TORBA-154311 format. One record per residue (C-alpha): y, z, x; chain. Coordinates in steps of 0.02 Angstrom, whole numbers, plus 50000, padded with zeros to 5 digits. Layout:
<lumtors>
Y,Z,X,A
...
</lumtors>
This chain:
<lumtors>
53509,53509,54962,A
53498,53597,55130,A
53654,53610,55236,A
53637,53667,55415,A
53810,53727,55474,A
53823,53627,55634,A
53715,53478,55587,A
53778,53416,55420,A
53711,53242,55397,A
53810,53096,55330,A
53688,53073,55187,A
53728,53250,55129,A
53915,53213,55134,A
53884,53053,55035,A
53789,53154,54904,A
53937,53275,54888,A
54052,53125,54869,A
53941,53038,54740,A
53940,53197,54637,A
54130,53202,54645,A
54132,53025,54575,A
54017,53081,54433,A
54134,53226,54393,A
54287,53112,54386,A
54198,52981,54281,A
54113,53099,54158,A
54220,53257,54150,A
54390,53206,54218,A
54551,53301,54251,A
54653,53396,54122,A
54833,53333,54129,A
55000,53380,54049,A
55032,53299,53881,A
55193,53225,53952,A
55099,53104,54066,A
54962,53046,53946,A
55063,52901,53875,A
55103,52842,54052,A
54918,52835,54095,A
54854,52760,53932,A
54791,52582,53946,A
54781,52584,54136,A
54634,52493,54212,A
54490,52611,54251,A
54573,52757,54160,A
54502,52837,54003,A
54586,52979,53910,A
54490,53102,53801,A
54561,53268,53738,A
54698,53277,53870,A
54572,53240,54007,A
54591,53088,54118,A
54426,53008,54168,A
54427,52888,54314,A
54291,52759,54343,A
54207,52739,54511,A
54287,52572,54549,A
54469,52630,54550,A
54425,52791,54640,A
54333,52699,54779,A
54475,52572,54792,A
54600,52715,54811,A
54491,52800,54943,A
54466,52642,55044,A
54655,52621,55057,A
54674,52807,55095,A
54547,52801,55237,A
54627,52645,55310,A
54797,52731,55309,A
54725,52888,55388,A
54641,52791,55529,A
54800,52691,55561,A
54906,52848,55589,A
54775,52956,55673,A
54862,53086,55779,A
54818,53130,55958,A
54732,53294,55995,A
54848,53437,56038,A
54864,53487,56221,A
54878,53671,56177,A
54813,53786,56042,A
54937,53845,55909,A
54935,54003,55803,A
55038,54002,55643,A
55101,54144,55535,A
55097,54134,55345,A
55235,54135,55213,A
55187,54238,55061,A
55165,54422,55106,A
55227,54551,54980,A
55196,54714,55073,A
55236,54791,55241,A
55127,54906,55346,A
55243,55035,55423,A
55201,55037,55610,A
55104,55186,55671,A
55054,55239,55495,A
54937,55189,55354,A
55083,55180,55233,A
55104,55013,55144,A
55264,54977,55048,A
55342,54823,54964,A
55416,54716,55102,A
55605,54714,55114,A
55736,54594,55179,A
55758,54706,55332,A
55571,54702,55370,A
55566,54513,55351,A
55715,54483,55465,A
55629,54588,55598,A
55465,54493,55575,A
55554,54325,55583,A
55640,54372,55746,A
55474,54429,55820,A
55388,54265,55775,A
55533,54167,55850,A
55521,54265,56014,A
55336,54222,56029,A
55362,54033,56022,A
55323,54012,56207,A
55156,54102,56178,A
55102,53966,56056,A
55151,54063,55899,A
55233,53961,55760,A
55309,54010,55594,A
55464,54084,55514,A
55498,54213,55377,A
55324,54273,55323,A
55362,54326,55145,A
55482,54360,55002,A
55593,54515,54993,A
55524,54618,54851,A
55684,54714,54810,A
55764,54554,54743,A
55742,54469,54572,A
55586,54359,54574,A
55684,54196,54554,A
55791,54238,54705,A
55650,54287,54822,A
55602,54114,54886,A
55785,54071,54915,A
55809,54233,55011,A
55652,54196,55112,A
55716,54024,55162,A
55889,54095,55200,A
55809,54218,55322,A
55708,54076,55401,A
55864,53968,55421,A
55970,54108,55496,A
55843,54188,55612,A
55713,54057,55658,A
55718,53897,55760,A
55581,53824,55650,A
55625,53860,55468,A
55503,53793,55338,A
55533,53783,55150,A
55426,53919,55069,A
55323,53909,54911,A
55432,53910,54756,A
55393,53923,54572,A
55529,53835,54474,A
55633,53677,54479,A
55789,53786,54485,A
55731,53865,54648,A
55681,53695,54716,A
55854,53622,54689,A
55937,53760,54791,A
55804,53756,54926,A
55827,53569,54950,A
56015,53594,54971,A
55982,53721,55108,A
55856,53603,55187,A
55984,53464,55195,A
56109,53580,55283,A
55981,53630,55415,A
55899,53461,55446,A
56033,53336,55396,A
55899,53247,55293,A
55838,53245,55114,A
55677,53334,55072,A
55543,53200,55064,A
55382,53301,55054,A
55316,53416,54916,A
55150,53508,54909,A
55055,53557,54752,A
54896,53655,54717,A
54774,53611,54580,A
54709,53746,54463,A
54520,53753,54467,A
54418,53697,54382,A
54494,53522,54366,A
54666,53557,54293,A
54821,53458,54340,A
54935,53580,54248,A
55051,53724,54288,A
55215,53758,54377,A
55172,53673,54541,A
55121,53512,54453,A
55280,53511,54349,A
55382,53537,54508,A
55288,53396,54594,A
55316,53276,54449,A
55501,53322,54442,A
55532,53291,54627,A
55428,53133,54621,A
55552,53067,54494,A
55692,53126,54609,A
55625,53012,54745,A
55518,53116,54864,A
55415,53000,54972,A
55259,53107,54999,A
55155,53232,54900,A
55016,53339,54973,A
54880,53391,54852,A
54774,53545,54888,A
54652,53653,54793,A
54578,53827,54816,A
54420,53842,54710,A
54316,53999,54741,A
54127,53988,54747,A
54048,54076,54599,A
54214,54107,54509,A
54318,53949,54485,A
54183,53835,54558,A
53992,53831,54552,A
53897,53961,54653,A
53811,53822,54750,A
53927,53777,54895,A
53892,53587,54899,A
53927,53580,54710,A
54089,53676,54738,A
54141,53547,54867,A
54104,53406,54745,A
54218,53490,54619,A
54354,53518,54750,A
54344,53337,54806,A
54354,53278,54626,A
54508,53387,54596,A
54613,53327,54743,A
54555,53146,54739,A
54578,53132,54551,A
54752,53210,54551,A
54805,53107,54703,A
54752,52947,54615,A
54841,52999,54454,A
55002,53033,54552,A
54984,52865,54637,A
54971,52781,54466,A
55117,52878,54392,A
55229,52834,54540,A
55182,52649,54527,A
55117,52661,54706,A
55287,52719,54770,A
55234,52892,54830,A
55124,52921,54981,A
54990,53045,54926,A
54882,53149,55042,A
54749,53277,55002,A
54642,53414,55079,A
54472,53464,55012,A
54449,53653,55025,A
54330,53785,54956,A
54340,53974,54976,A
54228,54127,54956,A
54240,54252,54814,A
54178,54432,54812,A
54080,54456,54652,A
54072,54644,54679,A
54261,54670,54684,A
54314,54514,54590,A
54432,54447,54722,A
54468,54298,54833,A
54403,54321,55012,A
54464,54274,55185,A
54371,54300,55348,A
54193,54327,55285,A
54038,54249,55363,A
54032,54128,55216,A
54213,54079,55249,A
54162,54017,55422,A
54022,53912,55347,A
54137,53841,55213,A
54271,53799,55339,A
54145,53702,55444,A
54095,53601,55292,A
54279,53584,55246,A
54310,53496,55413,A
54161,53383,55388,A
54202,53327,55211,A
54384,53293,55256,A
54327,53193,55406,A
54219,53093,55286,A
54378,53050,55190,A
54470,52998,55348,A
54559,53159,55401,A
54521,53246,55565,A
54565,53426,55518,A
54566,53549,55661,A
54652,53690,55568,A
54562,53856,55550,A
54613,54005,55443,A
54522,54119,55566,A
54664,54246,55582,A
54665,54284,55395,A
54569,54442,55352,A
54524,54560,55211,A
54563,54712,55320,A
54705,54823,55256,A
54746,54891,55429,A
54736,54821,55606,A
54569,54909,55629,A
54390,54872,55681,A
54359,54761,55529,A
54516,54663,55568,A
54474,54636,55751,A
54291,54596,55720,A
54317,54466,55583,A
54467,54382,55665,A
54387,54379,55838,A
54220,54312,55779,A
54298,54181,55665,A
54426,54123,55793,A
54302,54108,55935,A
54177,54012,55829,A
54306,53888,55767,A
54386,53865,55938,A
54216,53821,56011,A
54193,53695,55869,A
54361,53613,55909,A
54497,53702,55810,A
54672,53666,55877,A
54782,53760,55754,A
54747,53931,55681,A
54837,54018,55538,A
54855,54195,55473,A
54948,54277,55617,A
55018,54448,55570,A
54943,54455,55396,A
54818,54575,55317,A
54721,54580,55153,A
54724,54398,55092,A
54901,54378,55162,A
54971,54518,55052,A
55024,54632,55195,A
55131,54598,55349,A
55103,54700,55508,A
55204,54688,55669,A
55059,54772,55758,A
54933,54649,55690,A
55039,54503,55752,A
55036,54575,55927,A
54848,54603,55917,A
54825,54427,55850,A
54922,54361,55999,A
54801,54454,56113,A
54648,54383,56025,A
54729,54211,56031,A
54756,54226,56219,A
54575,54284,56236,A
54506,54128,56152,A
54628,54018,56248,A
54556,54087,56409,A
54380,54042,56352,A
54440,53867,56303,A
54517,53839,56474,A
54345,53859,56553,A
54300,53878,56736,A
54372,53778,56879,A
54222,53705,56969,A
54277,53720,57150,A
54158,53713,57298,A
54230,53636,57455,A
54226,53645,57644,A
54305,53818,57642,A
54146,53896,57571,A
54072,53959,57735,A
54241,54020,57798,A
54268,54122,57638,A
54092,54195,57640,A
54102,54242,57825,A
54271,54326,57796,A
54197,54425,57653,A
54050,54482,57760,A
54168,54534,57899,A
54279,54637,57781,A
54135,54697,57672,A
54233,54634,57521,A
54326,54484,57453,A
54468,54588,57380,A
54588,54551,57523,A
54527,54375,57555,A
54667,54245,57553,A
54574,54143,57421,A
54564,54295,57306,A
54748,54339,57327,A
54799,54158,57298,A
54686,54119,57150,A
54645,54277,57053,A
54776,54241,56919,A
54698,54070,56890,A
54525,54149,56875,A
54564,54302,56770,A
54669,54321,56613,A
54769,54482,56622,A
54774,54560,56448,A
54921,54658,56381,A
54824,54760,56252,A
54638,54741,56287,A
54654,54814,56462,A
54504,54846,56573,A
54553,55015,56644,A
54423,55146,56690,A
54393,55301,56584,A
54491,55412,56704,A
54645,55300,56696,A
54630,55281,56506,A
54625,55471,56485,A
54793,55483,56573,A
54872,55345,56467,A
54789,55403,56308,A
54853,55261,56196,A
54763,55169,56057,A
54773,54981,56035,A
54891,55004,55887,A
55005,55114,55991,A
55010,54986,56129,A
55037,54847,56002,A
55187,54939,55931,A
55261,54966,56104,A
55235,54782,56143,A
55322,54734,55980,A
55472,54844,56022,A
55481,54766,56195,A
55465,54586,56134,A
55593,54596,55995,A
55726,54644,56122,A
55707,54468,56193,A
55769,54388,56031,A
55925,54283,56066,A
55934,54145,55935,A
56091,54114,55833,A
56113,53976,55705,A
56270,53874,55734,A
56417,53944,55636,A
56450,53792,55523,A
56271,53787,55460,A
56265,53976,55439,A
56421,53972,55330,A
56352,53832,55221,A
56182,53918,55200,A
56269,54079,55147,A
56379,53984,55023,A
56229,53903,54939,A
56134,54068,54932,A
56284,54164,54862,A
56311,54030,54729,A
56128,54040,54676,A
56145,54231,54657,A
56298,54210,54546,A
56214,54078,54439,A
56060,54187,54418,A
56168,54336,54365,A
56254,54228,54233,A
56093,54162,54157,A
</lumtors>
């Protein structure tokens, strides 16, 4: 099968889908022993050695309903591009150095404040990771506490036990005034509906959540076949199969959504990869296959990178990826501020990402096509003055024509020699300037309640 990046044909998508159906019908999904009895005897369901096999008929019926629902609630395109930070860093790059240390609560509070300040620039997100000096079971709660206290847009982070989930939902109710109704789970590749996230999803499904998002992250050549179309068939089988199983287990009471995703793997170093040339190709196909299933995904992970520092590798991979995906129609980008598969947080990288983001936004805005009756007047004035620099049209419109960068400045060599600052130095100065603008404060009653819940969780953990 030949896949041309920008001209993937529908027949090729159908072949990927048909292979996903074969996988579900002949290989199936491994499930927890606790749900086997609830699935036994269901129409179109066959259980063999803890694997649930689903025949084509019930899968297609599920997908037809899914596509109809997706079309019915299709969202409008965004007016503006958005750049999101991530939520699972473990390390911190000390500004101005190459020293990387475990990220602390202090570092995360500073990062959260910085993200909040950049909201008007199109940056979205909250606390980007878990404080590493705390016990592991307390880290997600501490992360959400920081988000609630220091961000206008707190989001529940990833968590790894039902105990954590219970406390996080209490905090969520304080902040939003609503019950948590959405849970996300990731499937273990290849084809396993097992593990902590699944157990958490099943628990909260019983507790009455209304929606579950199912995702998967198979890596080509490691946890999925080396052939990319085959890897996408496996990924589709994983999320569709698990979504259908959850729908059956909930007796149709839970709204289930899924995303088909596939990622690169470096066979030389044995690690997951973000930002490679292959990642761009896989993301393009990711959009196409999800569109085939009724979802118009315009999210790109273009700002994720394997670089360990905000260096040439970082700028090159992020810039190339972001520009390519913007030109193809991306509306939301993720990975702001993160380095090395989202392991490292960098204040400097966030400021550089903002600059790259503004760069691609300028390209997206295009050129104003203006030729009117003032043409001859403007040209004659320019001839008279031997320049258009002082022309009224230049003075009035230069800011609409040119984007004025904060970091990627266009100064001459002589001026640069006087300033003598690297991009990282300028990024650090910009960070220090921006963070002074932070002025958010959570209302006192909510702050007190969040602190109470967090303090109680710490005491309970100490007594366990």
